[in-house]
C-alpha positions in Angstrom: 83.3 87.5 97.5 81.7 90.9 97.3 82.1 91.9 93.6 81.5 95.7 94.0 83.6 97.8 91.7 86.8 99.3 93.3 88.0 102.7 92.4 91.3 103.9 93.6 93.1 107.1 92.3 96.7 106.7 91.5 98.3 108.9 94.1 102.1 108.7 94.7 103.1 109.7 98.2 104.6 107.9 101.1 102.2 106.2 103.5 105.0 106.4 106.1 104.7 110.1 106.7 101.5 110.7 108.6 100.0 114.2 108.9 96.5 114.9 110.2 95.8 118.2 111.9 98.2 118.3 114.9 99.4 114.7 114.5 102.6 114.0 112.6 105.3 111.4 112.4 107.6 109.7 110.0 108.7 106.1 109.5 111.5 104.6 107.4 113.4 107.8 106.9 116.5 105.6 106.6 116.4 101.8 106.2 117.8 101.1 109.6 114.9 102.8 111.2 112.8 99.8 110.4 114.2 96.4 111.3 112.2 93.2 110.8 113.0 89.7 112.1 110.7 86.9 110.9 109.9 84.3 113.5 109.6 81.1 111.7 107.8 77.8 112.7 109.8 74.8 113.8 111.4 72.7 111.0 112.8 69.2 111.6 116.5 68.9 110.5 117.4 66.2 108.0 120.7 64.7 106.8 118.9 62.8 104.0 116.8 65.3 102.2 118.6 68.0 100.2 116.4 70.9 101.1 118.7 73.7 102.3 117.5 76.5 104.5 119.1 79.9 104.6 118.6 83.2 106.4 118.0 85.9 103.9 118.8 89.5 105.0 118.0 92.3 102.6 117.5 96.0 102.1 116.0 98.0 99.2 114.1 95.1 97.6 111.0 93.1 98.2 111.0 89.4 98.9 109.9 88.7 95.4 112.7 90.8 93.9 115.2 89.0 96.2 113.9 85.6 95.2 114.3 86.6 91.5 117.9 87.7 92.0 118.8 84.5 93.9 117.2 82.3 91.3 119.1 84.1 88.5 122.4 83.8 90.3 121.9 80.1 91.0 120.3 79.5 87.6 117.4 77.6 89.1 113.6 78.2 88.7 112.0 80.6 91.2 109.6 77.8 92.2 112.6 76.0 93.8 112.9 78.8 96.4 110.4 78.8 99.3 109.5 81.5 101.7 106.9 82.0 104.4 106.0 85.7 104.1 106.6 88.7 101.9 108.8 91.5 103.3 108.8 95.1 102.0 111.8 96.8 100.4 111.8 99.7 102.9 113.8 98.7 105.9 116.3 95.9 106.8 114.6 92.5 107.0 115.6 89.0 107.9 113.7 85.8 107.0 114.3 82.1 106.3 114.1 80.7 102.8 114.5 77.2 101.4 116.2 76.1 98.2 115.6 72.8 96.5 118.0 71.0 94.2 121.0 73.0 95.4 124.4 71.6 94.6 126.6 71.0 97.6 129.4 72.6 95.7 127.6 76.0 95.7 129.7 78.6 97.6 127.3 80.9 99.3 130.1 83.3 100.3 130.9 83.7 96.6 127.3 84.5 95.9 127.2 87.1 98.7 130.4 88.6 97.3 128.6 89.4 94.0 126.1 91.5 95.8 126.7 95.2 96.3 125.8 96.3 99.9 126.9 99.9 99.4 124.1 100.8 96.9 121.3 100.7 99.4 119.9 97.7 97.6 121.4 94.4 98.7 120.8 90.9 100.0 122.9 88.3 101.7 122.4 84.5 102.5 123.6 82.7 105.6 123.4 78.9 105.7 121.1 77.4 108.4 121.2 73.7 107.5 119.4 70.9 105.8 115.7 70.2 106.6 113.0 67.7 105.8 110.6 70.2 104.1 110.6 73.3 102.0 109.2 76.5 103.3 105.7 77.5 102.2 103.7 80.7 102.3 102.1 81.2 105.7 104.5 79.0 107.6 105.6 81.6 110.1 104.6 82.6 113.7 105.0 86.3 113.1 107.5 89.1 113.0 109.5 91.1 115.6 110.1 94.8 114.9 112.5 97.5 116.1 111.2 100.8 114.7 112.3 104.4 115.0 109.4 106.8 114.9 110.7 110.2 113.8 109.3 113.8 113.5 107.3 113.4 116.7 105.9 116.3 118.8 108.2 116.5 121.8 105.3 116.5 124.3 103.8 113.3 122.9 107.2 111.6 122.6 108.2 112.4 126.2 104.8 111.3 127.5 105.1 108.0 125.7 108.6 107.5 127.0 107.5 107.9 130.6 106.2 104.3 130.4 108.7 101.5 129.6 105.9 99.5 127.8 102.4 100.1 126.5 99.5 97.7 126.2 98.3 98.5 122.6 95.3 97.2 120.7 94.4 98.3 117.1 92.1 97.5 114.2 93.8 94.8 112.1 93.6 96.5 108.7 95.8 95.5 105.8 98.1 98.4 105.3 99.2 100.1 102.1 102.0 97.6 101.4 99.4 95.1 100.5 98.2 97.2 97.7 101.3 98.4 95.8 105.1 98.9 95.9 106.8 101.9 97.5 106.8 104.9 95.1 104.3 103.2 92.8 100.5 103.4 92.6 98.4 101.4 95.0 96.7 99.1 92.5 97.4 95.5 93.3 93.8 95.1 94.6 92.6 96.5 91.3 94.8 94.0 89.4 93.4 91.2 91.6 89.8 92.3 90.9 90.4 92.4 87.1 92.0 88.9 87.2 89.2 87.6 89.4 86.7 88.7 86.7 88.9 87.4 83.9 89.5 91.0 82.6 92.9 90.1 81.4 93.6 93.1 79.2 92.8 95.5 82.0 94.9 93.5 84.5 97.9 93.5 82.2 97.6 97.3 81.6 97.5 97.9 85.4 100.6 95.7 85.9 102.4 97.7 83.3 101.9 100.8 85.4 102.4 99.1 88.8 106.2 99.3 89.1 106.0 95.7 90.5 108.7 93.1 89.8 106.8 91.9 86.8 105.9 95.3 85.4 108.8 95.4 82.9 108.0 91.9 81.6 104.3 93.0 81.2 105.4 96.1 79.2 107.3 93.9 76.8 104.6 91.2 76.5 103.5 90.5 72.9 101.2 87.6 73.4 97.6 87.3 74.7 97.1 89.0 78.1 95.7 85.8 79.6 98.9 83.9 78.8 101.0 86.5 80.7 99.3 85.5 83.9 99.5 81.8 83.1 103.3 82.0 83.1 103.6 84.0 86.3 104.8 82.3 89.5 101.5 81.1 91.1 102.5 82.8 94.3 102.5 86.2 92.5 99.1 85.5 91.1 97.9 84.5 94.5 99.2 87.8 95.9 97.1 89.8 93.5 94.0 87.8 94.4 94.8 88.3 98.1 95.2 92.1 97.6 91.7 92.2 96.2 90.3 90.2 99.1 92.3 92.4 101.6 90.8 95.6 100.3 87.3 94.1 100.6 88.0 93.0 104.1 89.2 96.4 105.1 86.1 98.0 103.7 83.7 95.7 105.4 85.4 95.9 108.8 85.5 99.7 108.6 81.8 99.7 107.8 81.0 97.5 110.8 83.2 99.8 113.1 81.3 102.9 111.9 78.0 101.4 112.6 78.6 101.8 116.3 81.6 104.2 116.7 82.7 107.5 115.3 86.0 107.1 113.5 88.6 109.2 111.8 88.6 109.1 108.0 92.1 109.1 106.6 93.6 108.3 103.2 97.1 106.6 103.0 98.6 106.2 99.5 95.0 106.5 98.0 93.7 103.7 100.3 90.9 104.9 102.7 90.9 103.9 106.4 88.6 104.5 109.4 90.8 104.8 112.5 89.4 104.6 116.1 89.5 107.6 118.3 89.6 105.9 121.7 90.9 102.6 123.1 87.5 102.0 124.7 86.0 102.0 121.1 88.7 99.4 120.1 87.9 97.1 123.0 84.1 97.4 122.5 84.6 96.5 118.8 86.8 93.5 119.8 84.0 92.3 122.1 81.3 92.7 119.6 83.1 91.4 116.5 86.4 89.6 117.4 86.6 88.0 113.9 85.5 88.8 110.3 85.4 86.4 107.4 88.2 86.6 104.8 88.5 84.8 101.5 91.9 83.2 100.9 93.1 82.3 97.4 95.5 79.6 96.3 96.7 79.0 92.7 97.9 75.6 91.8 98.3 74.0 88.4 96.7 77.1 86.8 93.6 76.8 88.8 92.2 79.2 91.5 90.9 77.8 94.8 89.0 79.9 97.3 89.0 79.1 101.0 87.0 80.9 103.7 88.8 81.8 106.9 88.5 84.2 109.8 90.8 87.1 110.5 90.9 88.8 113.9 89.5 92.4 113.7 91.6 93.5 116.7 95.2 92.7 117.5 96.9 93.1 120.9 100.6 93.7 121.5 103.0 95.1 124.0 105.1 98.0 122.8 108.4 98.4 124.6 110.0 101.9 124.5 113.8 101.5 123.9 115.0 105.1 123.4 113.9 108.7 123.3 116.2 111.2 121.6 116.4 114.5 119.7 115.6 113.8 116.1 118.6 114.7 114.0 116.6 114.3 110.8 113.8 116.7 111.9 115.0 119.8 113.9 113.0 120.6 117.1 111.3 117.2 117.0 111.8 113.9 118.8 112.4 110.3 117.8 111.2 107.3 119.7 112.6 103.8 119.2 110.2 101.0 120.0 110.1 97.2 119.8 107.1 94.8 119.6 105.9 91.5 118.1 103.0 90.9 115.8 101.4 87.6 114.6 101.6 86.6 111.0 99.5 88.8 108.6 99.5 91.9 110.8 101.1 95.2 109.7 103.6 97.1 112.0 103.0 100.4 110.1 99.3 100.1 110.9 100.0 99.3 114.6 102.2 102.4 114.8 99.7 104.6 113.0 97.0 103.8 115.5 99.4 103.9 118.4 100.4 107.5 117.7 96.9 108.7 116.9 95.4 107.0 120.0 98.2 108.4 122.2 97.6 111.9 120.9 93.8 111.6 121.4 94.4 110.4 125.0 96.9 113.1 125.9 94.9 116.0 124.5 91.5 115.2 126.0 
Protein backbone atom coordinates (compact mmCIF):
# COMPACT_ATOMS: atom_id res chain seq x y z
CA UNK A 1 0.00 0.00 0.00
CA UNK A 2 1.29 3.44 -0.94
CA UNK A 3 1.36 5.41 2.32
CA UNK A 4 1.58 8.90 0.84
CA UNK A 5 -0.39 11.52 2.76
CA UNK A 6 -3.79 12.36 1.33
CA UNK A 7 -5.13 15.90 1.45
CA UNK A 8 -8.73 16.52 0.44
CA UNK A 9 -10.50 19.85 1.04
CA UNK A 10 -13.98 19.57 2.52
CA UNK A 11 -16.08 20.89 -0.37
CA UNK A 12 -19.84 20.40 -0.30
CA UNK A 13 -21.39 20.41 -3.76
CA UNK A 14 -23.12 17.77 -5.79
CA UNK A 15 -20.93 15.59 -8.02
CA UNK A 16 -24.03 14.89 -10.08
CA UNK A 17 -24.13 18.34 -11.66
CA UNK A 18 -21.25 18.48 -14.11
CA UNK A 19 -20.07 21.78 -15.56
CA UNK A 20 -16.89 22.28 -17.52
CA UNK A 21 -16.66 24.97 -20.17
CA UNK A 22 -19.43 24.12 -22.64
CA UNK A 23 -20.25 20.72 -21.10
CA UNK A 24 -23.14 20.54 -18.66
CA UNK A 25 -25.58 17.92 -17.42
CA UNK A 26 -27.41 16.90 -14.26
CA UNK A 27 -28.13 13.50 -12.69
CA UNK A 28 -30.48 12.56 -9.84
CA UNK A 29 -32.57 15.72 -10.01
CA UNK A 30 -35.40 13.56 -8.66
CA UNK A 31 -35.00 10.04 -7.21
CA UNK A 32 -36.83 8.33 -10.08
CA UNK A 33 -34.22 9.71 -12.48
CA UNK A 34 -31.80 7.08 -11.16
CA UNK A 35 -33.08 3.48 -10.97
CA UNK A 36 -30.75 0.66 -9.92
CA UNK A 37 -31.50 -3.06 -10.02
CA UNK A 38 -28.86 -5.32 -8.50
CA UNK A 39 -28.16 -8.51 -10.44
CA UNK A 40 -27.36 -11.13 -7.82
CA UNK A 41 -25.51 -14.42 -8.18
CA UNK A 42 -27.38 -17.73 -8.06
CA UNK A 43 -28.44 -19.01 -4.62
CA UNK A 44 -29.65 -22.57 -4.01
CA UNK A 45 -33.08 -22.75 -2.37
CA UNK A 46 -33.43 -24.69 0.89
CA UNK A 47 -36.39 -25.91 2.91
CA UNK A 48 -34.18 -26.84 5.86
CA UNK A 49 -32.01 -23.81 6.58
CA UNK A 50 -33.74 -20.77 7.97
CA UNK A 51 -31.90 -18.14 5.96
CA UNK A 52 -34.54 -15.92 4.44
CA UNK A 53 -33.87 -13.76 1.39
CA UNK A 54 -35.78 -10.57 0.67
CA UNK A 55 -35.77 -7.97 -2.06
CA UNK A 56 -35.02 -4.59 -0.52
CA UNK A 57 -36.29 -1.49 -2.34
CA UNK A 58 -35.37 1.88 -0.95
CA UNK A 59 -35.09 5.59 -1.55
CA UNK A 60 -33.38 8.36 0.38
CA UNK A 61 -31.07 6.16 2.44
CA UNK A 62 -27.89 4.17 1.95
CA UNK A 63 -27.77 0.39 2.24
CA UNK A 64 -26.07 0.79 5.63
CA UNK A 65 -28.90 3.01 6.89
CA UNK A 66 -31.51 0.59 5.57
CA UNK A 67 -29.82 -2.36 7.32
CA UNK A 68 -29.74 -0.39 10.58
CA UNK A 69 -33.46 0.42 10.29
CA UNK A 70 -34.42 -3.18 9.52
CA UNK A 71 -32.29 -4.53 12.38
CA UNK A 72 -33.90 -2.08 14.80
CA UNK A 73 -37.43 -2.99 13.69
CA UNK A 74 -36.74 -6.74 13.94
CA UNK A 75 -34.67 -6.31 17.12
CA UNK A 76 -31.80 -8.39 15.75
CA UNK A 77 -28.04 -7.65 15.38
CA UNK A 78 -27.05 -5.94 12.13
CA UNK A 79 -24.58 -8.78 11.57
CA UNK A 80 -27.56 -11.12 10.99
CA UNK A 81 -28.45 -9.18 7.84
CA UNK A 82 -26.37 -9.89 4.75
CA UNK A 83 -26.02 -7.86 1.57
CA UNK A 84 -23.83 -8.08 -1.52
CA UNK A 85 -23.23 -4.44 -2.39
CA UNK A 86 -23.69 -0.91 -1.10
CA UNK A 87 -26.28 1.27 -2.83
CA UNK A 88 -26.41 5.04 -2.54
CA UNK A 89 -29.26 7.09 -1.06
CA UNK A 90 -29.83 9.14 -4.23
CA UNK A 91 -32.19 7.20 -6.46
CA UNK A 92 -34.53 4.23 -6.19
CA UNK A 93 -32.55 1.03 -5.71
CA UNK A 94 -33.38 -2.66 -5.46
CA UNK A 95 -31.15 -5.39 -4.05
CA UNK A 96 -31.37 -8.76 -2.33
CA UNK A 97 -30.60 -9.16 1.38
CA UNK A 98 -30.57 -12.17 3.70
CA UNK A 99 -31.76 -12.35 7.30
CA UNK A 100 -30.69 -15.06 9.74
CA UNK A 101 -32.60 -16.24 12.83
CA UNK A 102 -35.82 -14.74 11.54
CA UNK A 103 -38.97 -15.97 13.22
CA UNK A 104 -41.50 -17.48 10.83
CA UNK A 105 -44.16 -15.49 12.64
CA UNK A 106 -42.70 -12.20 11.44
CA UNK A 107 -45.23 -10.35 9.28
CA UNK A 108 -43.24 -8.50 6.62
CA UNK A 109 -46.32 -6.58 5.47
CA UNK A 110 -46.66 -5.23 8.99
CA UNK A 111 -43.03 -4.11 8.89
CA UNK A 112 -43.56 -2.36 5.57
CA UNK A 113 -46.66 -0.67 6.95
CA UNK A 114 -44.47 1.04 9.55
CA UNK A 115 -42.36 2.67 6.86
CA UNK A 116 -43.33 6.09 5.51
CA UNK A 117 -43.05 6.13 1.71
CA UNK A 118 -44.29 9.73 1.34
CA UNK A 119 -41.31 11.39 3.00
CA UNK A 120 -38.81 10.68 0.23
CA UNK A 121 -36.95 8.36 2.60
CA UNK A 122 -38.40 4.86 2.65
CA UNK A 123 -37.68 1.17 2.26
CA UNK A 124 -39.75 -1.95 1.66
CA UNK A 125 -39.09 -5.69 1.91
CA UNK A 126 -40.50 -8.38 -0.37
CA UNK A 127 -40.02 -12.04 0.46
CA UNK A 128 -37.99 -14.13 -2.01
CA UNK A 129 -37.75 -17.41 -0.08
CA UNK A 130 -35.48 -19.63 2.02
CA UNK A 131 -31.95 -20.40 0.84
CA UNK A 132 -28.89 -22.38 1.90
CA UNK A 133 -26.55 -19.47 2.53
CA UNK A 134 -26.51 -15.89 3.67
CA UNK A 135 -25.56 -13.12 1.28
CA UNK A 136 -22.03 -11.76 1.60
CA UNK A 137 -20.26 -8.66 0.35
CA UNK A 138 -19.20 -9.03 -3.28
CA UNK A 139 -21.68 -11.80 -4.16
CA UNK A 140 -23.27 -10.01 -7.09
CA UNK A 141 -22.84 -10.04 -10.85
CA UNK A 142 -23.41 -6.33 -11.31
CA UNK A 143 -26.15 -3.70 -11.61
CA UNK A 144 -28.61 -2.61 -14.26
CA UNK A 145 -29.37 1.10 -14.56
CA UNK A 146 -32.09 3.28 -16.02
CA UNK A 147 -30.94 6.91 -15.82
CA UNK A 148 -32.36 10.24 -16.91
CA UNK A 149 -29.61 12.69 -17.90
CA UNK A 150 -30.97 16.23 -17.54
CA UNK A 151 -29.86 19.74 -18.49
CA UNK A 152 -28.26 18.55 -21.72
CA UNK A 153 -27.42 20.80 -24.65
CA UNK A 154 -30.10 20.11 -27.27
CA UNK A 155 -27.63 19.53 -30.08
CA UNK A 156 -25.65 16.93 -28.13
CA UNK A 157 -28.82 15.22 -26.84
CA UNK A 158 -30.38 14.99 -30.31
CA UNK A 159 -27.14 13.68 -31.82
CA UNK A 160 -26.86 10.98 -29.15
CA UNK A 161 -30.52 10.01 -29.68
CA UNK A 162 -29.95 9.39 -33.39
CA UNK A 163 -28.36 6.07 -32.40
CA UNK A 164 -30.44 3.53 -30.50
CA UNK A 165 -27.33 2.22 -28.72
CA UNK A 166 -23.74 3.27 -28.10
CA UNK A 167 -20.61 1.21 -27.65
CA UNK A 168 -19.03 2.93 -24.64
CA UNK A 169 -15.68 2.38 -22.89
CA UNK A 170 -14.45 4.43 -19.94
CA UNK A 171 -11.72 4.59 -17.29
CA UNK A 172 -12.94 2.55 -14.35
CA UNK A 173 -12.42 5.16 -11.62
CA UNK A 174 -14.08 4.89 -8.23
CA UNK A 175 -16.53 7.77 -8.20
CA UNK A 176 -17.28 10.21 -5.40
CA UNK A 177 -19.86 7.93 -3.71
CA UNK A 178 -16.90 5.85 -2.57
CA UNK A 179 -15.50 8.75 -0.58
CA UNK A 180 -18.44 10.21 1.33
CA UNK A 181 -22.20 10.55 1.65
CA UNK A 182 -24.38 12.93 -0.43
CA UNK A 183 -24.25 16.43 1.03
CA UNK A 184 -21.33 15.56 3.29
CA UNK A 185 -17.58 15.95 2.93
CA UNK A 186 -15.67 13.42 0.82
CA UNK A 187 -13.49 12.07 3.62
CA UNK A 188 -14.02 8.32 3.95
CA UNK A 189 -10.63 7.71 2.30
CA UNK A 190 -9.05 10.01 4.89
CA UNK A 191 -10.79 8.06 7.66
CA UNK A 192 -9.48 4.84 6.12
CA UNK A 193 -5.97 6.24 5.94
CA UNK A 194 -6.08 7.30 9.61
CA UNK A 195 -7.37 3.89 10.70
CA UNK A 196 -4.76 2.14 8.54
CA UNK A 197 -2.02 4.04 10.41
CA UNK A 198 -3.69 3.56 13.81
CA UNK A 199 -4.40 7.29 14.13
CA UNK A 200 -7.62 6.60 16.04
CA UNK A 201 -8.23 10.10 17.41
CA UNK A 202 -7.94 11.63 13.95
CA UNK A 203 -10.18 8.95 12.45
CA UNK A 204 -12.87 9.50 15.10
CA UNK A 205 -12.77 13.27 14.56
CA UNK A 206 -13.24 12.79 10.81
CA UNK A 207 -16.19 10.45 11.36
CA UNK A 208 -17.83 13.06 13.60
CA UNK A 209 -17.80 15.46 10.63
CA UNK A 210 -18.62 12.87 7.97
CA UNK A 211 -22.46 12.80 8.16
CA UNK A 212 -22.13 9.02 7.83
CA UNK A 213 -24.58 6.61 9.58
CA UNK A 214 -22.17 6.31 12.54
CA UNK A 215 -21.39 10.06 12.79
CA UNK A 216 -23.92 10.71 15.58
CA UNK A 217 -22.63 7.79 17.64
CA UNK A 218 -19.08 9.07 17.14
CA UNK A 219 -20.06 12.53 18.37
CA UNK A 220 -21.48 11.02 21.56
CA UNK A 221 -18.58 8.61 22.13
CA UNK A 222 -16.93 9.02 25.55
CA UNK A 223 -14.47 6.13 25.53
CA UNK A 224 -11.11 5.69 23.88
CA UNK A 225 -11.21 6.35 20.11
CA UNK A 226 -9.81 2.89 19.30
CA UNK A 227 -12.71 1.22 21.12
CA UNK A 228 -15.24 3.05 18.94
CA UNK A 229 -13.84 1.32 15.87
CA UNK A 230 -13.66 -2.06 17.61
CA UNK A 231 -17.43 -1.97 18.20
CA UNK A 232 -18.30 -1.01 14.61
CA UNK A 233 -19.81 -3.53 12.22
CA UNK A 234 -16.68 -5.03 10.55
CA UNK A 235 -18.24 -4.31 7.16
CA UNK A 236 -18.25 -0.57 7.93
CA UNK A 237 -14.62 -0.68 9.00
CA UNK A 238 -13.78 -2.59 5.81
CA UNK A 239 -15.55 0.15 3.83
CA UNK A 240 -13.26 2.84 5.27
CA UNK A 241 -10.19 0.79 4.47
CA UNK A 242 -11.54 0.21 0.96
CA UNK A 243 -12.13 3.95 0.44
CA UNK A 244 -8.47 4.58 1.20
CA UNK A 245 -7.39 1.88 -1.23
CA UNK A 246 -9.79 3.20 -3.88
CA UNK A 247 -8.40 6.72 -3.70
CA UNK A 248 -4.89 5.34 -4.12
CA UNK A 249 -5.99 3.21 -7.08
CA UNK A 250 -7.59 6.22 -8.81
CA UNK A 251 -4.44 8.28 -8.30
CA UNK A 252 -2.08 5.62 -9.66
CA UNK A 253 -4.26 4.85 -12.71
CA UNK A 254 -4.60 8.57 -13.52
CA UNK A 255 -0.81 8.90 -13.33
CA UNK A 256 -0.35 5.99 -15.74
CA UNK A 257 -2.91 7.43 -18.18
CA UNK A 258 -1.20 10.84 -18.15
CA UNK A 259 2.17 9.30 -18.94
CA UNK A 260 1.02 8.68 -22.51
CA UNK A 261 -2.15 10.74 -23.04
CA UNK A 262 -3.35 14.26 -22.46
CA UNK A 263 -6.35 14.26 -20.13
CA UNK A 264 -8.89 16.67 -18.73
CA UNK A 265 -8.34 17.63 -15.07
CA UNK A 266 -11.65 17.86 -13.18
CA UNK A 267 -12.60 17.95 -9.51
CA UNK A 268 -15.85 16.33 -8.36
CA UNK A 269 -16.81 16.81 -4.70
CA UNK A 270 -13.17 17.65 -3.93
CA UNK A 271 -11.95 14.39 -5.53
CA UNK A 272 -9.58 14.92 -8.51
CA UNK A 273 -9.96 12.99 -11.76
CA UNK A 274 -8.17 12.82 -15.11
CA UNK A 275 -10.73 12.16 -17.86
CA UNK A 276 -9.86 10.96 -21.36
CA UNK A 277 -10.43 13.23 -24.34
CA UNK A 278 -10.94 10.61 -27.06
CA UNK A 279 -12.11 7.01 -27.35
CA UNK A 280 -8.87 6.17 -29.15
CA UNK A 281 -6.96 7.17 -26.00
CA UNK A 282 -9.26 4.95 -23.92
CA UNK A 283 -8.70 1.94 -26.14
CA UNK A 284 -4.93 2.48 -26.34
CA UNK A 285 -4.80 2.65 -22.55
CA UNK A 286 -6.87 -0.56 -22.33
CA UNK A 287 -4.41 -2.35 -24.60
CA UNK A 288 -1.35 -1.06 -22.73
CA UNK A 289 -2.68 -1.58 -19.19
CA UNK A 290 -5.89 -3.64 -19.00
CA UNK A 291 -5.51 -4.21 -15.22
CA UNK A 292 -4.00 -2.44 -12.24
CA UNK A 293 -3.34 -3.93 -8.77
CA UNK A 294 -5.78 -3.13 -5.99
CA UNK A 295 -5.49 -3.91 -2.28
CA UNK A 296 -8.65 -5.40 -0.76
CA UNK A 297 -9.28 -5.31 2.98
CA UNK A 298 -11.33 -7.66 5.13
CA UNK A 299 -11.95 -7.27 8.85
CA UNK A 300 -12.79 -10.39 10.85
CA UNK A 301 -12.54 -10.97 14.60
CA UNK A 302 -11.08 -7.48 14.96
CA UNK A 303 -8.18 -8.25 12.66
CA UNK A 304 -7.41 -6.64 9.31
CA UNK A 305 -6.38 -8.77 6.35
CA UNK A 306 -5.03 -7.44 3.05
CA UNK A 307 -5.47 -9.25 -0.24
CA UNK A 308 -4.02 -8.21 -3.57
CA UNK A 309 -6.30 -8.34 -6.58
CA UNK A 310 -6.55 -6.85 -10.06
CA UNK A 311 -9.13 -4.26 -11.11
CA UNK A 312 -9.79 -3.56 -14.81
CA UNK A 313 -8.67 -0.08 -15.82
CA UNK A 314 -11.22 0.14 -18.64
CA UNK A 315 -14.83 -1.07 -18.63
CA UNK A 316 -16.95 -1.62 -21.72
CA UNK A 317 -20.74 -1.40 -21.89
CA UNK A 318 -23.57 -0.83 -24.36
CA UNK A 319 -25.75 2.18 -23.63
CA UNK A 320 -29.28 1.97 -24.97
CA UNK A 321 -31.16 5.22 -25.63
CA UNK A 322 -34.73 4.93 -24.34
CA UNK A 323 -36.15 8.43 -24.66
CA UNK A 324 -35.33 11.99 -25.70
CA UNK A 325 -37.56 14.80 -24.48
CA UNK A 326 -37.77 18.44 -23.51
CA UNK A 327 -36.45 18.85 -19.99
CA UNK A 328 -39.25 20.19 -17.77
CA UNK A 329 -36.74 20.74 -14.95
CA UNK A 330 -34.38 22.89 -17.06
CA UNK A 331 -36.00 25.22 -19.65
CA UNK A 332 -34.59 25.15 -23.19
CA UNK A 333 -32.57 22.03 -22.41
CA UNK A 334 -33.09 18.33 -23.20
CA UNK A 335 -33.23 15.16 -21.15
CA UNK A 336 -32.03 11.76 -22.32
CA UNK A 337 -33.09 8.45 -20.74
CA UNK A 338 -30.61 5.60 -21.08
CA UNK A 339 -30.21 2.01 -19.88
CA UNK A 340 -27.06 -0.08 -19.40
CA UNK A 341 -25.44 -2.78 -17.29
CA UNK A 342 -22.15 -2.58 -15.38
CA UNK A 343 -20.17 -5.32 -13.63
CA UNK A 344 -19.83 -5.27 -9.87
CA UNK A 345 -17.63 -2.48 -8.52
CA UNK A 346 -18.17 -0.05 -11.42
CA UNK A 347 -19.84 3.35 -11.09
CA UNK A 348 -22.70 4.42 -13.34
CA UNK A 349 -22.13 8.10 -12.55
CA UNK A 350 -18.55 7.78 -13.81
CA UNK A 351 -19.73 5.93 -16.93
CA UNK A 352 -22.20 8.74 -17.69
CA UNK A 353 -19.66 11.46 -16.94
CA UNK A 354 -17.21 10.11 -19.50
CA UNK A 355 -20.01 9.25 -21.96
CA UNK A 356 -21.19 12.86 -22.09
CA UNK A 357 -17.72 14.38 -22.21
CA UNK A 358 -16.45 12.02 -24.91
CA UNK A 359 -19.62 12.58 -26.94
CA UNK A 360 -19.16 16.35 -26.71
CA UNK A 361 -15.49 16.10 -27.69
CA UNK A 362 -16.39 13.91 -30.68
CA UNK A 363 -19.19 16.11 -31.97
CA UNK A 364 -17.27 19.36 -31.63
CA UNK A 365 -14.10 18.26 -33.41
